[in-house]
C-alpha positions in Angstrom: 78.7 -40.7 127.1 76.4 -42.2 124.4 76.9 -45.8 123.4 74.9 -47.4 120.6 76.0 -50.7 119.2 74.1 -52.4 116.4 76.2 -55.5 115.6 74.0 -56.9 112.8 73.8 -53.5 111.1 77.4 -52.7 111.5 76.9 -49.2 112.9 78.7 -48.2 116.1 78.4 -44.9 118.0 80.8 -44.7 120.9 80.3 -41.0 121.6 78.1 -38.1 120.4 80.4 -37.1 117.5 81.7 -40.2 115.9 80.0 -43.0 114.0 82.1 -46.0 113.2 81.2 -48.6 110.6 82.5 -52.2 110.5 84.5 -53.1 107.4 81.6 -55.0 105.7 79.1 -52.2 106.2 81.6 -49.5 105.0 82.4 -51.5 101.8 78.6 -51.9 101.2 78.1 -48.2 101.5 81.0 -47.3 99.3 79.7 -49.7 96.7 76.2 -48.1 97.0 77.8 -44.6 96.4 79.6 -45.9 93.4 76.5 -47.5 92.0 74.5 -44.3 92.6 76.9 -42.1 90.7 77.1 -44.6 87.9 73.4 -45.1 87.5 72.1 -41.5 88.3 75.0 -39.3 87.0 76.7 -41.6 84.5 80.0 -41.0 86.4 82.4 -43.7 87.6 83.8 -43.0 91.1 86.8 -44.8 92.4 87.2 -46.2 95.9 89.0 -43.1 97.1 86.3 -40.7 95.9 83.6 -42.9 97.2 85.3 -43.3 100.6 85.7 -39.5 100.9 82.0 -39.0 100.0 81.1 -41.5 102.7 83.3 -39.8 105.3 81.7 -36.5 104.4 78.2 -37.9 104.8 79.1 -39.5 108.2 80.9 -36.5 109.6 78.7 -33.7 108.2 75.2 -35.1 107.5 74.6 -38.2 109.6 74.5 -36.3 113.0 71.5 -34.3 111.7 69.6 -37.5 110.7 70.6 -39.0 114.1 69.4 -36.0 116.0 66.1 -36.0 114.1 65.6 -39.7 114.9 66.2 -39.0 118.6 63.7 -36.1 118.6 61.1 -38.2 116.7 61.6 -41.0 119.3 61.3 -38.6 122.2 58.1 -37.1 120.7 56.6 -40.5 120.1 57.3 -41.7 123.6 55.8 -38.5 125.1 52.7 -39.0 123.1 52.4 -42.7 124.2 53.0 -41.6 127.9 50.1 -39.2 127.6 47.9 -41.9 126.2 48.8 -44.1 129.1 47.9 -41.5 131.7 44.5 -41.1 130.1 43.4 -44.5 131.2 43.9 -43.9 134.9 41.0 -44.6 137.2 40.3 -41.7 139.6 
């Protein structure tokens, strides 16, 4: 079971398939979605539409970003480990 808790950022992952946001972070993201649609598309989105958009992003798109972050971290750590092994004294 994967457990990631970022209290300051308001993002919680209690298992591999579910991301939970605290109330403040969720409201901030909903506001950002509403601002984006207003500024970029000249459309006013209500709370319901913005909430549905956020849920779609969390459920459908966020896992791909998360997986890419895990892969990038894995790759970075492997490269650093190889660097560490290169300084061995034989």
